[in-house]
mmJSON file of the N, C-alpha and C atoms, coordinates in Angstrom:
{"data_MODEL":{"atom_site":{
"group_PDB":["ATOM","ATOM","ATOM","ATOM","ATOM","ATOM","ATOM","ATOM","ATOM","ATOM","ATOM","ATOM","ATOM","ATOM","ATOM","ATOM","ATOM","ATOM","ATOM","ATOM","ATOM","ATOM","ATOM","ATOM","ATOM","ATOM","ATOM","ATOM","ATOM","ATOM","ATOM","ATOM","ATOM","ATOM","ATOM","ATOM","ATOM","ATOM","ATOM","ATOM","ATOM","ATOM","ATOM","ATOM","ATOM","ATOM","ATOM","ATOM","ATOM","ATOM","ATOM","ATOM","ATOM","ATOM","ATOM","ATOM","ATOM","ATOM","ATOM","ATOM","ATOM","ATOM","ATOM","ATOM","ATOM","ATOM","ATOM","ATOM","ATOM","ATOM","ATOM","ATOM","ATOM","ATOM","ATOM","ATOM","ATOM","ATOM","ATOM","ATOM","ATOM","ATOM","ATOM","ATOM","ATOM","ATOM","ATOM","ATOM","ATOM","ATOM","ATOM","ATOM","ATOM","ATOM","ATOM","ATOM","ATOM","ATOM","ATOM","ATOM","ATOM","ATOM","ATOM","ATOM","ATOM","ATOM","ATOM","ATOM","ATOM","ATOM","ATOM","ATOM","ATOM","ATOM","ATOM","ATOM","ATOM","ATOM","ATOM","ATOM","ATOM","ATOM","ATOM","ATOM","ATOM","ATOM","ATOM","ATOM","ATOM","ATOM","ATOM","ATOM","ATOM","ATOM","ATOM","ATOM","ATOM","ATOM","ATOM","ATOM","ATOM","ATOM","ATOM","ATOM","ATOM","ATOM","ATOM","ATOM","ATOM","ATOM","ATOM","ATOM","ATOM","ATOM","ATOM","ATOM","ATOM","ATOM","ATOM","ATOM","ATOM","ATOM","ATOM","ATOM","ATOM","ATOM","ATOM","ATOM","ATOM","ATOM","ATOM","ATOM","ATOM","ATOM","ATOM","ATOM","ATOM","ATOM","ATOM","ATOM","ATOM","ATOM","ATOM","ATOM","ATOM","ATOM","ATOM","ATOM","ATOM","ATOM","ATOM","ATOM","ATOM","ATOM","ATOM","ATOM","ATOM","ATOM","ATOM","ATOM","ATOM","ATOM","ATOM","ATOM","ATOM","ATOM","ATOM","ATOM","ATOM","ATOM","ATOM","ATOM","ATOM","ATOM","ATOM","ATOM","ATOM","ATOM","ATOM","ATOM","ATOM","ATOM","ATOM","ATOM","ATOM","ATOM","ATOM","ATOM","ATOM","ATOM","ATOM","ATOM","ATOM","ATOM","ATOM","ATOM","ATOM"],
"id":[1,2,3,4,5,6,7,8,9,10,11,12,13,14,15,16,17,18,19,20,21,22,23,24,25,26,27,28,29,30,31,32,33,34,35,36,37,38,39,40,41,42,43,44,45,46,47,48,49,50,51,52,53,54,55,56,57,58,59,60,61,62,63,64,65,66,67,68,69,70,71,72,73,74,75,76,77,78,79,80,81,82,83,84,85,86,87,88,89,90,91,92,93,94,95,96,97,98,99,100,101,102,103,104,105,106,107,108,109,110,111,112,113,114,115,116,117,118,119,120,121,122,123,124,125,126,127,128,129,130,131,132,133,134,135,136,137,138,139,140,141,142,143,144,145,146,147,148,149,150,151,152,153,154,155,156,157,158,159,160,161,162,163,164,165,166,167,168,169,170,171,172,173,174,175,176,177,178,179,180,181,182,183,184,185,186,187,188,189,190,191,192,193,194,195,196,197,198,199,200,201,202,203,204,205,206,207,208,209,210,211,212,213,214,215,216,217,218,219,220,221,222,223,224,225,226,227,228,229,230,231,232,233,234,235,236,237],
"type_symbol":["N","C","C","N","C","C","N","C","C","N","C","C","N","C","C","N","C","C","N","C","C","N","C","C","N","C","C","N","C","C","N","C","C","N","C","C","N","C","C","N","C","C","N","C","C","N","C","C","N","C","C","N","C","C","N","C","C","N","C","C","N","C","C","N","C","C","N","C","C","N","C","C","N","C","C","N","C","C","N","C","C","N","C","C","N","C","C","N","C","C","N","C","C","N","C","C","N","C","C","N","C","C","N","C","C","N","C","C","N","C","C","N","C","C","N","C","C","N","C","C","N","C","C","N","C","C","N","C","C","N","C","C","N","C","C","N","C","C","N","C","C","N","C","C","N","C","C","N","C","C","N","C","C","N","C","C","N","C","C","N","C","C","N","C","C","N","C","C","N","C","C","N","C","C","N","C","C","N","C","C","N","C","C","N","C","C","N","C","C","N","C","C","N","C","C","N","C","C","N","C","C","N","C","C","N","C","C","N","C","C","N","C","C","N","C","C","N","C","C","N","C","C","N","C","C","N","C","C","N","C","C","N","C","C","N","C","C"],
"label_atom_id":["N","CA","C","N","CA","C","N","CA","C","N","CA","C","N","CA","C","N","CA","C","N","CA","C","N","CA","C","N","CA","C","N","CA","C","N","CA","C","N","CA","C","N","CA","C","N","CA","C","N","CA","C","N","CA","C","N","CA","C","N","CA","C","N","CA","C","N","CA","C","N","CA","C","N","CA","C","N","CA","C","N","CA","C","N","CA","C","N","CA","C","N","CA","C","N","CA","C","N","CA","C","N","CA","C","N","CA","C","N","CA","C","N","CA","C","N","CA","C","N","CA","C","N","CA","C","N","CA","C","N","CA","C","N","CA","C","N","CA","C","N","CA","C","N","CA","C","N","CA","C","N","CA","C","N","CA","C","N","CA","C","N","CA","C","N","CA","C","N","CA","C","N","CA","C","N","CA","C","N","CA","C","N","CA","C","N","CA","C","N","CA","C","N","CA","C","N","CA","C","N","CA","C","N","CA","C","N","CA","C","N","CA","C","N","CA","C","N","CA","C","N","CA","C","N","CA","C","N","CA","C","N","CA","C","N","CA","C","N","CA","C","N","CA","C","N","CA","C","N","CA","C","N","CA","C","N","CA","C","N","CA","C","N","CA","C","N","CA","C","N","CA","C","N","CA","C"],
"label_alt_id":[null,null,null,null,null,null,null,null,null,null,null,null,null,null,null,null,null,null,null,null,null,null,null,null,null,null,null,null,null,null,null,null,null,null,null,null,null,null,null,null,null,null,null,null,null,null,null,null,null,null,null,null,null,null,null,null,null,null,null,null,null,null,null,null,null,null,null,null,null,null,null,null,null,null,null,null,null,null,null,null,null,null,null,null,null,null,null,null,null,null,null,null,null,null,null,null,null,null,null,null,null,null,null,null,null,null,null,null,null,null,null,null,null,null,null,null,null,null,null,null,null,null,null,null,null,null,null,null,null,null,null,null,null,null,null,null,null,null,null,null,null,null,null,null,null,null,null,null,null,null,null,null,null,null,null,null,null,null,null,null,null,null,null,null,null,null,null,null,null,null,null,null,null,null,null,null,null,null,null,null,null,null,null,null,null,null,null,null,null,null,null,null,null,null,null,null,null,null,null,null,null,null,null,null,null,null,null,null,null,null,null,null,null,null,null,null,null,null,null,null,null,null,null,null,null,null,null,null,null,null,null,null,null,null,null,null,null],
"label_comp_id":["MET","MET","MET","PHE","PHE","PHE","LYS","LYS","LYS","ASN","ASN","ASN","VAL","VAL","VAL","GLU","GLU","GLU","LYS","LYS","LYS","LEU","LEU","LEU","LYS","LYS","LYS","SER","SER","SER","ASP","ASP","ASP","GLU","GLU","GLU","ASP","ASP","ASP","GLU","GLU","GLU","SER","SER","SER","TRP","TRP","TRP","SER","SER","SER","THR","THR","THR","VAL","VAL","VAL","LEU","LEU","LEU","ALA","ALA","ALA","ASP","ASP","ASP","TYR","TYR","TYR","ILE","ILE","ILE","ARG","ARG","ARG","ASN","ASN","ASN","ASN","ASN","ASN","ASP","ASP","ASP","GLN","GLN","GLN","GLN","GLN","GLN","LEU","LEU","LEU","LEU","LEU","LEU","ASP","ASP","ASP","ASN","ASN","ASN","ALA","ALA","ALA","GLU","GLU","GLU","GLN","GLN","GLN","LEU","LEU","LEU","LEU","LEU","LEU","GLN","GLN","GLN","TYR","TYR","TYR","TYR","TYR","TYR","GLU","GLU","GLU","GLN","GLN","GLN","ASP","ASP","ASP","LEU","LEU","LEU","LEU","LEU","LEU","GLN","GLN","GLN","CYS","CYS","CYS","THR","THR","THR","THR","THR","THR","PHE","PHE","PHE","ASN","ASN","ASN","GLU","GLU","GLU","PHE","PHE","PHE","CYS","CYS","CYS","ASP","ASP","ASP","ILE","ILE","ILE","LEU","LEU","LEU","GLU","GLU","GLU","LEU","LEU","LEU","LEU","LEU","LEU","ASN","ASN","ASN","GLU","GLU","GLU","ILE","ILE","ILE","ASN","ASN","ASN","ASP","ASP","ASP","PRO","PRO","PRO","GLN","GLN","GLN","GLN","GLN","GLN","PHE","PHE","PHE","LEU","LEU","LEU","ILE","ILE","ILE","ASP","ASP","ASP","THR","THR","THR","LEU","LEU","LEU","GLN","GLN","GLN","MET","MET","MET","VAL","VAL","VAL"],
"label_asym_id":["A","A","A","A","A","A","A","A","A","A","A","A","A","A","A","A","A","A","A","A","A","A","A","A","A","A","A","A","A","A","A","A","A","A","A","A","A","A","A","A","A","A","A","A","A","A","A","A","A","A","A","A","A","A","A","A","A","A","A","A","A","A","A","A","A","A","A","A","A","A","A","A","A","A","A","A","A","A","A","A","A","A","A","A","A","A","A","A","A","A","A","A","A","A","A","A","A","A","A","A","A","A","A","A","A","A","A","A","A","A","A","A","A","A","A","A","A","A","A","A","A","A","A","A","A","A","A","A","A","A","A","A","A","A","A","A","A","A","A","A","A","A","A","A","A","A","A","A","A","A","A","A","A","A","A","A","A","A","A","A","A","A","A","A","A","A","A","A","A","A","A","A","A","A","A","A","A","A","A","A","A","A","A","A","A","A","A","A","A","A","A","A","A","A","A","A","A","A","A","A","A","A","A","A","A","A","A","A","A","A","A","A","A","A","A","A","A","A","A","A","A","A","A","A","A","A","A","A","A","A","A","A","A","A","A","A","A"],
"label_entity_id":["1","1","1","1","1","1","1","1","1","1","1","1","1","1","1","1","1","1","1","1","1","1","1","1","1","1","1","1","1","1","1","1","1","1","1","1","1","1","1","1","1","1","1","1","1","1","1","1","1","1","1","1","1","1","1","1","1","1","1","1","1","1","1","1","1","1","1","1","1","1","1","1","1","1","1","1","1","1","1","1","1","1","1","1","1","1","1","1","1","1","1","1","1","1","1","1","1","1","1","1","1","1","1","1","1","1","1","1","1","1","1","1","1","1","1","1","1","1","1","1","1","1","1","1","1","1","1","1","1","1","1","1","1","1","1","1","1","1","1","1","1","1","1","1","1","1","1","1","1","1","1","1","1","1","1","1","1","1","1","1","1","1","1","1","1","1","1","1","1","1","1","1","1","1","1","1","1","1","1","1","1","1","1","1","1","1","1","1","1","1","1","1","1","1","1","1","1","1","1","1","1","1","1","1","1","1","1","1","1","1","1","1","1","1","1","1","1","1","1","1","1","1","1","1","1","1","1","1","1","1","1","1","1","1","1","1","1"],
"label_seq_id":[1,1,1,2,2,2,3,3,3,4,4,4,5,5,5,6,6,6,7,7,7,8,8,8,9,9,9,10,10,10,11,11,11,12,12,12,13,13,13,14,14,14,15,15,15,16,16,16,17,17,17,18,18,18,19,19,19,20,20,20,21,21,21,22,22,22,23,23,23,24,24,24,25,25,25,26,26,26,27,27,27,28,28,28,29,29,29,30,30,30,31,31,31,32,32,32,33,33,33,34,34,34,35,35,35,36,36,36,37,37,37,38,38,38,39,39,39,40,40,40,41,41,41,42,42,42,43,43,43,44,44,44,45,45,45,46,46,46,47,47,47,48,48,48,49,49,49,50,50,50,51,51,51,52,52,52,53,53,53,54,54,54,55,55,55,56,56,56,57,57,57,58,58,58,59,59,59,60,60,60,61,61,61,62,62,62,63,63,63,64,64,64,65,65,65,66,66,66,67,67,67,68,68,68,69,69,69,70,70,70,71,71,71,72,72,72,73,73,73,74,74,74,75,75,75,76,76,76,77,77,77,78,78,78,79,79,79],
"pdbx_PDB_ins_code":[null,null,null,null,null,null,null,null,null,null,null,null,null,null,null,null,null,null,null,null,null,null,null,null,null,null,null,null,null,null,null,null,null,null,null,null,null,null,null,null,null,null,null,null,null,null,null,null,null,null,null,null,null,null,null,null,null,null,null,null,null,null,null,null,null,null,null,null,null,null,null,null,null,null,null,null,null,null,null,null,null,null,null,null,null,null,null,null,null,null,null,null,null,null,null,null,null,null,null,null,null,null,null,null,null,null,null,null,null,null,null,null,null,null,null,null,null,null,null,null,null,null,null,null,null,null,null,null,null,null,null,null,null,null,null,null,null,null,null,null,null,null,null,null,null,null,null,null,null,null,null,null,null,null,null,null,null,null,null,null,null,null,null,null,null,null,null,null,null,null,null,null,null,null,null,null,null,null,null,null,null,null,null,null,null,null,null,null,null,null,null,null,null,null,null,null,null,null,null,null,null,null,null,null,null,null,null,null,null,null,null,null,null,null,null,null,null,null,null,null,null,null,null,null,null,null,null,null,null,null,null,null,null,null,null,null,null],
"Cartn_x":[0.648,-0.024,0.787,2.045,2.682,3.915,4.056,5.507,6.38,5.946,7.249,7.145,7.743,7.959,8.63,9.592,10.301,9.101,8.423,7.434,6.835,7.03,6.486,7.218,8.813,9.562,9.18,9.275,8.446,9.764,9.454,10.68,10.639,11.828,11.75,10.614,10.066,8.375,7.504,7.037,6.157,6.244,5.035,5.147,4.737,5.1,4.988,3.453,2.709,1.346,0.535,0.988,0.642,0.916,2.341,3.041,1.906,1.747,0.743,-0.285,-1.143,-2.598,-2.332,-1.549,-1.415,-1.254,-0.516,0.047,-1.323,-2.001,-3.309,-4.249,-4.671,-5.535,-5.098,-3.797,-3.547,-3.326,-3.08,-3.122,-4.003,-5.32,-6.251,-6.63,-6.735,-6.515,-5.336,-4.472,-3.61,-3.593,-3.842,-4.018,-5.256,-6.136,-7.32,-6.83,-5.978,-5.567,-4.419,-3.895,-2.634,-3.459,-4.765,-5.482,-6.066,-6.725,-7.204,-6.288,-4.782,-4.145,-3.677,-3.432,-3.093,-4.247,-5.446,-6.652,-6.68,-6.324,-6.384,-4.994,-3.977,-2.751,-3.042,-4.163,-4.199,-5.614,-6.187,-7.543,-6.918,-5.98,-5.644,-4.126,-3.577,-2.148,-2.423,-2.563,-2.395,-3.517,-4.873,-5.695,-5.678,-5.004,-5.044,-3.978,-3.848,-2.245,-3.217,-2.245,-3.233,-2.363,-0.986,-0.302,0.923,1.633,2.695,3.671,4.287,5.407,4.916,3.566,3.151,3.322,2.327,2.822,3.921,4.995,6.428,6.897,6.436,7.141,6.576,5.238,4.805,5.236,5.359,6.281,7.806,8.057,9.484,10.496,9.818,10.738,11.25,11.562,12.663,13.519,14.406,15.886,15.912,14.753,15.068,14.721,13.769,13.421,13.466,14.52,14.769,13.985,13.561,12.486,11.031,10.11,9.038,8.478,7.945,7.382,7.876,9.409,9.929,9.837,9.934,9.897,8.402,7.535,6.267,6.121,6.475,6.53,7.093,8.492,9.311,8.702,7.915,7.081,6.107,5.305,4.489,4.622,5.719,6.16,7.019,6.988,7.329,6.416,5.238,3.84,3.477],
"Cartn_y":[-1.23,0.178,1.244,1.217,2.255,2.108,2.547,1.943,3.108,4.246,5.491,5.72,4.708,4.647,5.733,6.556,7.726,8.83,8.791,10.13,10.165,8.513,8.623,8.945,9.42,9.278,10.656,10.492,12.001,12.886,13.848,14.892,14.372,15.133,15.084,15.969,16.929,17.378,16.797,16.004,15.332,13.673,13.03,11.892,11.077,9.811,8.9,8.914,8.652,8.482,9.68,10.925,12.229,12.348,12.048,12.031,10.712,9.744,8.515,9.261,9.893,10.375,11.219,12.421,13.291,12.852,11.565,11.101,10.078,9.706,9.39,10.219,11.374,12.078,12.801,13.079,13.627,12.58,11.502,10.548,9.509,9.662,8.802,8.12,8.773,8.112,7.011,7.475,6.496,5.077,5.389,4.309,3.468,4.027,3.265,2.613,3.188,2.421,1.162,1.399,0.386,-0.382,-0.078,-1.556,-2.298,-1.604,-2.208,-3.459,-2.879,-3.724,-4.978,-4.812,-5.452,-6.911,-6.378,-7.13,-8.011,-7.493,-8.243,-9.271,-8.996,-9.99,-11.036,-10.646,-11.891,-13.003,-12.08,-13.042,-13.767,-13.189,-14.089,-14.401,-14.285,-15.303,-16.175,-15.602,-16.274,-16.992,-16.946,-17.684,-19.017,-18.687,-20.066,-21.103,-20.853,-21.541,-22.611,-24.149,-25.377,-25.861,-25.428,-26.118,-25.0,-25.223,-24.281,-24.014,-25.204,-25.006,-23.881,-24.231,-22.995,-21.78,-21.761,-20.291,-19.672,-20.784,-19.734,-19.621,-20.134,-20.203,-18.351,-18.449,-17.031,-15.96,-16.095,-15.133,-14.949,-16.25,-16.085,-16.307,-16.892,-17.382,-18.899,-19.495,-20.658,-20.419,-19.272,-19.107,-18.496,-18.635,-18.474,-19.632,-20.414,-21.507,-22.95,-23.523,-24.507,-25.68,-26.153,-27.432,-26.595,-26.268,-25.587,-26.623,-27.838,-28.861,-28.966,-29.296,-29.619,-28.445,-27.25,-25.631,-26.113,-26.074,-26.249,-27.204,-28.424,-29.545,-29.021,-28.598,-28.026,-26.784,-25.805,-25.012,-25.202,-25.956,-26.36,-27.508,-27.974,-28.763,-27.863,-26.543,-25.661,-25.082,-25.259,-24.439,-25.84],
"Cartn_z":[0.159,-0.031,0.127,0.804,0.806,0.032,-1.366,-2.256,-2.015,-1.42,-1.345,0.463,0.975,2.146,2.71,2.22,2.241,2.659,1.94,2.129,3.588,4.17,5.604,6.576,6.352,7.483,7.991,9.489,10.316,10.455,11.015,11.463,12.882,13.501,14.963,15.785,14.931,15.669,15.43,14.284,13.912,14.296,14.983,15.334,14.033,13.758,12.608,12.459,13.607,12.759,12.189,12.893,12.165,10.64,10.381,9.187,8.366,8.925,7.97,8.066,8.796,8.805,7.45,7.498,6.388,5.109,5.081,3.903,3.26,4.218,3.522,3.226,3.903,3.716,2.272,2.147,0.724,-0.43,0.041,-1.42,-1.431,-1.366,-1.145,-2.459,-3.617,-5.152,-5.259,-4.864,-5.073,-4.235,-3.015,-2.007,-2.47,-3.15,-3.563,-4.909,-5.853,-6.977,-6.337,-5.336,-4.892,-4.262,-3.526,-2.876,-4.028,-5.401,-6.022,-6.468,-7.217,-7.599,-6.68,-5.122,-4.478,-4.329,-4.345,-4.351,-5.531,-6.908,-7.963,-7.809,-7.63,-7.245,-6.385,-5.29,-4.548,-4.975,-5.775,-6.407,-7.41,-8.379,-9.435,-9.71,-8.413,-7.938,-6.992,-6.148,-4.551,-4.291,-4.76,-4.43,-5.475,-5.998,-7.234,-6.751,-5.997,-5.566,-4.717,-5.157,-4.405,-4.089,-3.637,-2.868,-2.103,-1.348,-0.394,-1.376,-2.233,-3.175,-4.131,-4.517,-5.386,-5.225,-4.0,-2.982,-3.117,-2.277,-2.303,-3.871,-4.879,-6.052,-6.748,-6.351,-6.812,-6.234,-4.664,-4.241,-4.186,-5.052,-5.292,-4.011,-3.017,-2.166,-2.082,-2.984,-3.516,-3.434,-3.443,-3.343,-1.749,-1.095,0.776,1.54,0.884,1.288,0.276,0.481,-0.295,-0.429,0.381,0.348,1.302,0.49,1.05,1.834,1.315,1.975,3.243,3.487,4.756,5.798,5.063,5.544,6.756,5.842,6.402,7.264,7.403,8.488,9.659,9.627,10.454,11.413,10.461,11.115,12.266,11.377,12.066,13.384,13.213,14.482,15.841,15.378,16.581,17.544,16.706,17.358,17.971],
"occupancy":[1.0,1.0,1.0,1.0,1.0,1.0,1.0,1.0,1.0,1.0,1.0,1.0,1.0,1.0,1.0,1.0,1.0,1.0,1.0,1.0,1.0,1.0,1.0,1.0,1.0,1.0,1.0,1.0,1.0,1.0,1.0,1.0,1.0,1.0,1.0,1.0,1.0,1.0,1.0,1.0,1.0,1.0,1.0,1.0,1.0,1.0,1.0,1.0,1.0,1.0,1.0,1.0,1.0,1.0,1.0,1.0,1.0,1.0,1.0,1.0,1.0,1.0,1.0,1.0,1.0,1.0,1.0,1.0,1.0,1.0,1.0,1.0,1.0,1.0,1.0,1.0,1.0,1.0,1.0,1.0,1.0,1.0,1.0,1.0,1.0,1.0,1.0,1.0,1.0,1.0,1.0,1.0,1.0,1.0,1.0,1.0,1.0,1.0,1.0,1.0,1.0,1.0,1.0,1.0,1.0,1.0,1.0,1.0,1.0,1.0,1.0,1.0,1.0,1.0,1.0,1.0,1.0,1.0,1.0,1.0,1.0,1.0,1.0,1.0,1.0,1.0,1.0,1.0,1.0,1.0,1.0,1.0,1.0,1.0,1.0,1.0,1.0,1.0,1.0,1.0,1.0,1.0,1.0,1.0,1.0,1.0,1.0,1.0,1.0,1.0,1.0,1.0,1.0,1.0,1.0,1.0,1.0,1.0,1.0,1.0,1.0,1.0,1.0,1.0,1.0,1.0,1.0,1.0,1.0,1.0,1.0,1.0,1.0,1.0,1.0,1.0,1.0,1.0,1.0,1.0,1.0,1.0,1.0,1.0,1.0,1.0,1.0,1.0,1.0,1.0,1.0,1.0,1.0,1.0,1.0,1.0,1.0,1.0,1.0,1.0,1.0,1.0,1.0,1.0,1.0,1.0,1.0,1.0,1.0,1.0,1.0,1.0,1.0,1.0,1.0,1.0,1.0,1.0,1.0,1.0,1.0,1.0,1.0,1.0,1.0,1.0,1.0,1.0,1.0,1.0,1.0,1.0,1.0,1.0,1.0,1.0,1.0],
"B_iso_or_equiv":[0.0,0.0,0.0,0.0,0.0,0.0,0.0,0.0,0.0,0.0,0.0,0.0,0.0,0.0,0.0,0.0,0.0,0.0,0.0,0.0,0.0,0.0,0.0,0.0,0.0,0.0,0.0,0.0,0.0,0.0,0.0,0.0,0.0,0.0,0.0,0.0,0.0,0.0,0.0,0.0,0.0,0.0,0.0,0.0,0.0,0.0,0.0,0.0,0.0,0.0,0.0,0.0,0.0,0.0,0.0,0.0,0.0,0.0,0.0,0.0,0.0,0.0,0.0,0.0,0.0,0.0,0.0,0.0,0.0,0.0,0.0,0.0,0.0,0.0,0.0,0.0,0.0,0.0,0.0,0.0,0.0,0.0,0.0,0.0,0.0,0.0,0.0,0.0,0.0,0.0,0.0,0.0,0.0,0.0,0.0,0.0,0.0,0.0,0.0,0.0,0.0,0.0,0.0,0.0,0.0,0.0,0.0,0.0,0.0,0.0,0.0,0.0,0.0,0.0,0.0,0.0,0.0,0.0,0.0,0.0,0.0,0.0,0.0,0.0,0.0,0.0,0.0,0.0,0.0,0.0,0.0,0.0,0.0,0.0,0.0,0.0,0.0,0.0,0.0,0.0,0.0,0.0,0.0,0.0,0.0,0.0,0.0,0.0,0.0,0.0,0.0,0.0,0.0,0.0,0.0,0.0,0.0,0.0,0.0,0.0,0.0,0.0,0.0,0.0,0.0,0.0,0.0,0.0,0.0,0.0,0.0,0.0,0.0,0.0,0.0,0.0,0.0,0.0,0.0,0.0,0.0,0.0,0.0,0.0,0.0,0.0,0.0,0.0,0.0,0.0,0.0,0.0,0.0,0.0,0.0,0.0,0.0,0.0,0.0,0.0,0.0,0.0,0.0,0.0,0.0,0.0,0.0,0.0,0.0,0.0,0.0,0.0,0.0,0.0,0.0,0.0,0.0,0.0,0.0,0.0,0.0,0.0,0.0,0.0,0.0,0.0,0.0,0.0,0.0,0.0,0.0,0.0,0.0,0.0,0.0,0.0,0.0],
"pdbx_formal_charge":[null,null,null,null,null,null,null,null,null,null,null,null,null,null,null,null,null,null,null,null,null,null,null,null,null,null,null,null,null,null,null,null,null,null,null,null,null,null,null,null,null,null,null,null,null,null,null,null,null,null,null,null,null,null,null,null,null,null,null,null,null,null,null,null,null,null,null,null,null,null,null,null,null,null,null,null,null,null,null,null,null,null,null,null,null,null,null,null,null,null,null,null,null,null,null,null,null,null,null,null,null,null,null,null,null,null,null,null,null,null,null,null,null,null,null,null,null,null,null,null,null,null,null,null,null,null,null,null,null,null,null,null,null,null,null,null,null,null,null,null,null,null,null,null,null,null,null,null,null,null,null,null,null,null,null,null,null,null,null,null,null,null,null,null,null,null,null,null,null,null,null,null,null,null,null,null,null,null,null,null,null,null,null,null,null,null,null,null,null,null,null,null,null,null,null,null,null,null,null,null,null,null,null,null,null,null,null,null,null,null,null,null,null,null,null,null,null,null,null,null,null,null,null,null,null,null,null,null,null,null,null,null,null,null,null,null,null],
"auth_seq_id":[1,1,1,2,2,2,3,3,3,4,4,4,5,5,5,6,6,6,7,7,7,8,8,8,9,9,9,10,10,10,11,11,11,12,12,12,13,13,13,14,14,14,15,15,15,16,16,16,17,17,17,18,18,18,19,19,19,20,20,20,21,21,21,22,22,22,23,23,23,24,24,24,25,25,25,26,26,26,27,27,27,28,28,28,29,29,29,30,30,30,31,31,31,32,32,32,33,33,33,34,34,34,35,35,35,36,36,36,37,37,37,38,38,38,39,39,39,40,40,40,41,41,41,42,42,42,43,43,43,44,44,44,45,45,45,46,46,46,47,47,47,48,48,48,49,49,49,50,50,50,51,51,51,52,52,52,53,53,53,54,54,54,55,55,55,56,56,56,57,57,57,58,58,58,59,59,59,60,60,60,61,61,61,62,62,62,63,63,63,64,64,64,65,65,65,66,66,66,67,67,67,68,68,68,69,69,69,70,70,70,71,71,71,72,72,72,73,73,73,74,74,74,75,75,75,76,76,76,77,77,77,78,78,78,79,79,79],
"auth_comp_id":["MET","MET","MET","PHE","PHE","PHE","LYS","LYS","LYS","ASN","ASN","ASN","VAL","VAL","VAL","GLU","GLU","GLU","LYS","LYS","LYS","LEU","LEU","LEU","LYS","LYS","LYS","SER","SER","SER","ASP","ASP","ASP","GLU","GLU","GLU","ASP","ASP","ASP","GLU","GLU","GLU","SER","SER","SER","TRP","TRP","TRP","SER","SER","SER","THR","THR","THR","VAL","VAL","VAL","LEU","LEU","LEU","ALA","ALA","ALA","ASP","ASP","ASP","TYR","TYR","TYR","ILE","ILE","ILE","ARG","ARG","ARG","ASN","ASN","ASN","ASN","ASN","ASN","ASP","ASP","ASP","GLN","GLN","GLN","GLN","GLN","GLN","LEU","LEU","LEU","LEU","LEU","LEU","ASP","ASP","ASP","ASN","ASN","ASN","ALA","ALA","ALA","GLU","GLU","GLU","GLN","GLN","GLN","LEU","LEU","LEU","LEU","LEU","LEU","GLN","GLN","GLN","TYR","TYR","TYR","TYR","TYR","TYR","GLU","GLU","GLU","GLN","GLN","GLN","ASP","ASP","ASP","LEU","LEU","LEU","LEU","LEU","LEU","GLN","GLN","GLN","CYS","CYS","CYS","THR","THR","THR","THR","THR","THR","PHE","PHE","PHE","ASN","ASN","ASN","GLU","GLU","GLU","PHE","PHE","PHE","CYS","CYS","CYS","ASP","ASP","ASP","ILE","ILE","ILE","LEU","LEU","LEU","GLU","GLU","GLU","LEU","LEU","LEU","LEU","LEU","LEU","ASN","ASN","ASN","GLU","GLU","GLU","ILE","ILE","ILE","ASN","ASN","ASN","ASP","ASP","ASP","PRO","PRO","PRO","GLN","GLN","GLN","GLN","GLN","GLN","PHE","PHE","PHE","LEU","LEU","LEU","ILE","ILE","ILE","ASP","ASP","ASP","THR","THR","THR","LEU","LEU","LEU","GLN","GLN","GLN","MET","MET","MET","VAL","VAL","VAL"],
"auth_asym_id":["A","A","A","A","A","A","A","A","A","A","A","A","A","A","A","A","A","A","A","A","A","A","A","A","A","A","A","A","A","A","A","A","A","A","A","A","A","A","A","A","A","A","A","A","A","A","A","A","A","A","A","A","A","A","A","A","A","A","A","A","A","A","A","A","A","A","A","A","A","A","A","A","A","A","A","A","A","A","A","A","A","A","A","A","A","A","A","A","A","A","A","A","A","A","A","A","A","A","A","A","A","A","A","A","A","A","A","A","A","A","A","A","A","A","A","A","A","A","A","A","A","A","A","A","A","A","A","A","A","A","A","A","A","A","A","A","A","A","A","A","A","A","A","A","A","A","A","A","A","A","A","A","A","A","A","A","A","A","A","A","A","A","A","A","A","A","A","A","A","A","A","A","A","A","A","A","A","A","A","A","A","A","A","A","A","A","A","A","A","A","A","A","A","A","A","A","A","A","A","A","A","A","A","A","A","A","A","A","A","A","A","A","A","A","A","A","A","A","A","A","A","A","A","A","A","A","A","A","A","A","A","A","A","A","A","A","A"],
"auth_atom_id":["N","CA","C","N","CA","C","N","CA","C","N","CA","C","N","CA","C","N","CA","C","N","CA","C","N","CA","C","N","CA","C","N","CA","C","N","CA","C","N","CA","C","N","CA","C","N","CA","C","N","CA","C","N","CA","C","N","CA","C","N","CA","C","N","CA","C","N","CA","C","N","CA","C","N","CA","C","N","CA","C","N","CA","C","N","CA","C","N","CA","C","N","CA","C","N","CA","C","N","CA","C","N","CA","C","N","CA","C","N","CA","C","N","CA","C","N","CA","C","N","CA","C","N","CA","C","N","CA","C","N","CA","C","N","CA","C","N","CA","C","N","CA","C","N","CA","C","N","CA","C","N","CA","C","N","CA","C","N","CA","C","N","CA","C","N","CA","C","N","CA","C","N","CA","C","N","CA","C","N","CA","C","N","CA","C","N","CA","C","N","CA","C","N","CA","C","N","CA","C","N","CA","C","N","CA","C","N","CA","C","N","CA","C","N","CA","C","N","CA","C","N","CA","C","N","CA","C","N","CA","C","N","CA","C","N","CA","C","N","CA","C","N","CA","C","N","CA","C","N","CA","C","N","CA","C","N","CA","C","N","CA","C","N","CA","C","N","CA","C","N","CA","C","N","CA","C"],
"pdbx_PDB_model_num":[1,1,1,1,1,1,1,1,1,1,1,1,1,1,1,1,1,1,1,1,1,1,1,1,1,1,1,1,1,1,1,1,1,1,1,1,1,1,1,1,1,1,1,1,1,1,1,1,1,1,1,1,1,1,1,1,1,1,1,1,1,1,1,1,1,1,1,1,1,1,1,1,1,1,1,1,1,1,1,1,1,1,1,1,1,1,1,1,1,1,1,1,1,1,1,1,1,1,1,1,1,1,1,1,1,1,1,1,1,1,1,1,1,1,1,1,1,1,1,1,1,1,1,1,1,1,1,1,1,1,1,1,1,1,1,1,1,1,1,1,1,1,1,1,1,1,1,1,1,1,1,1,1,1,1,1,1,1,1,1,1,1,1,1,1,1,1,1,1,1,1,1,1,1,1,1,1,1,1,1,1,1,1,1,1,1,1,1,1,1,1,1,1,1,1,1,1,1,1,1,1,1,1,1,1,1,1,1,1,1,1,1,1,1,1,1,1,1,1,1,1,1,1,1,1,1,1,1,1,1,1,1,1,1,1,1,1]
}}}
């Protein structure tokens, strides 16, 4: 939603929440457009995943998670 995070950096005089509120107030159309793109990505790409391996592939996590199946098993065993 916030592609230009550098715009959200606050000065010492302003709190981060104030800067964020001002950004939202002044960039409503851009945020609506970003929300629409995010929803389309979710519906068209992520919802179509049938396996965790496919999910990792779409999110380009395969270079971080070598074996998604084993990663999922190990993670669930930790809980």
